[in-house]
N, C-alpha and C positions, 0 to 999 in steps of 0.2 A: 241248529238248523244248518244243513249242508247246502253250499252253493252248487249249482249245476256245474258240470265239468267245463262247459263252454265259458261261463262267467269267470271261473278260476284261471283259465288260460288267457283271457283278455287282460287280467290284472297281474300277470306274471312279472312284468318288468316295471311295475309302478314304483316299487321301493327304490330301484336303481335310478329311475328318472328323478325322483324326489331328492335322493342323495346328491346327484350331480347338480341339481338346482340349488341346494343349500350350501354346498362346499364353498363357493365364492363369498357368500355372506359371512360364514364362519371365519374364513381367512381375513376378510376385511375387518371384522371386529377384533380379531387377534392383532392385526397390524396397527389399528388405532390404539388398542390397549398398550402395545409395546411402545409406540411413539409417545404416549402420555407418560409412561414410566420413565422413558429416556429423557423427556423434557423435565420431569421432576428431579431426576438425578442431576441433570446439567444445571438446574437452578440451585440445587443444594451445593454443588461443587463451586459454582460461581460465588455464592455468598461465603463459603469457606475460604476461597482464594482471596476475597476482599478482606476478611478478618486477618488472614495471614499477612497480607500486604500492609494492612494498617498497623499491625504489630511491628513489622519491619520498619515502617515509616516512623513510628514512635521512638525507635532506638537508633535511627539514622542509617539503616541498612538499605540495600537495593530492593525497591518494591517490585520491580519487574521480575527479578529472579525469585523473590519470595512467592509471588502469585503463580509463576510458572511451575514452581515446585509443588504447588497444592492442587494442580489440575492433572487429569489423566493425559497421557501422551496424545491421544486423539483429539483433544480439545485445545492443544497448544497452538495450532495453526490459526484459530480464530480469536485468540486471546489478546485483549487490549487493556492496558493498565494506565490510569491517569491519576496524577496527584491533583487534588482539588485545592483551590486558593484558600478556602476557609478551613482547611485541614481535613485530612482524611484521604481516602483512596476510592476510586471507582474502577471496578473490574467489569469488562464486557467479554462475553463469550458467544460465539455463534452456535445456536442450538443445532445439534446433529439430526439428520434424517435417517432413521432406521438403524444406523450404526455410527460409531464415532469417526468412520472414514469419510462420511459425506456431510460436510457442514451445510446447514440449511440457510434459508434467507432470513430467519428470525434471530435477533440478537437479544441475549439475556444480559441484564446488568444488575450489579449489586454494589452498594456503597457502604463503607465502614470507616469509622474514625476512632482514634484513641488520642489521648493527650500526649504531647511530646515529653520525653523524659528530660528533666533539667540536668544540665551538666555543669 
């Protein structure tokens, strides 16, 4: 069934209008997905840095330098390492927003402990 010429002319720009309306939502969903992936990576890196610092603590090395060596350069600015009284190390990193250049307001923390080596 063919549409009359007048009806086709009135719907000519409909697809363009719909595309322009949908683009912001697609970009928003992409940005949220990217932020979730970045948060997951930052959490993984934080727990890895805690394990590396705990290994350094167990053998009497510098925990700050060990943790710093385990994180990407962009996360070093928000890195905090703390030795715990009961043994072990807590590492905190500020979660980045959209890129490692912009540290966000959320802090991620991970704790790890190993027994001290007997000397």
